[in-house]
C-alpha positions, 0 to 999 in steps of 0.5 A, spaced: 500 499 499 502 506 498 502 511 503 497 517 503 502 523 502 505 519 496 499 517 493 497 525 493 504 526 490 503 521 484 496 524 483 498 531 483 504 529 478 499 526 473 495 532 473 500 536 472 505 533 468 501 534 461 498 541 463 506 543 463 507 539 457 502 542 453 504 549 456 511 548 454 509 545 447 504 550 445 505 557 442 498 561 440 501 565 434 496 572 433 497 578 429 494 584 433 490 588 427 488 596 428 483 599 423 484 606 423 478 611 419 482 617 416 476 617 410 474 624 414 467 621 415 464 615 419 463 609 416 458 603 416 459 596 416 466 595 416 468 588 415 475 585 415 476 578 411 483 574 413 484 567 412 480 562 415 475 568 418 473 575 419 471 581 424 468 587 423 464 593 426 457 596 424 460 603 424 466 607 425 467 614 427 472 618 423 479 619 426 477 612 430 481 606 431 478 599 431 483 593 434 482 586 434 487 580 435 487 575 429 489 567 429 492 565 422 489 558 420 491 558 413 494 563 408 491 568 403 490 575 402 486 580 407 480 583 404 477 590 407 470 592 405 466 598 408 460 603 406 463 610 406 460 616 408 457 618 402 454 611 401 459 608 396 461 601 398 469 600 398 472 593 396 480 592 397 484 586 397 491 587 401 497 583 403 497 575 403 498 573 410 500 565 412 499 561 417 504 561 423 505 569 422 505 573 428 506 581 429 502 587 427 498 589 421 495 596 421 489 598 416 488 605 414 482 607 411 483 613 406 479 618 402 476 615 395 476 608 398 483 607 398 487 603 403 494 603 406 496 596 409 502 596 414 504 589 416 510 588 421 509 580 421 514 575 422 516 572 415 512 566 412 514 560 415 
């Protein structure tokens, strides 16, 4: 028979070892994304599509910024669409992102349906 204190240690070790193994072996890659509205007017229905998912917001005031953290689970281009203050839709395709990249992506919405992309990402794996 195992002494009671020894049994507690074995149970604790059996629980904690897999947890530590997962924590040491897993890394969650993410890209901190910021969308800035420099169009000069409020925009509506902002949607940012990226490989395997999308995010958005119903409206974004002139001069405002929206922050979102994404995980890249596949590769493909970033696509931005929104309705400008004058009611015209804008659709723009940006840089290609790859699974496993991490860092920052700044998306600046400009007048006339133009967009500047400023990626600061690790090289594609």
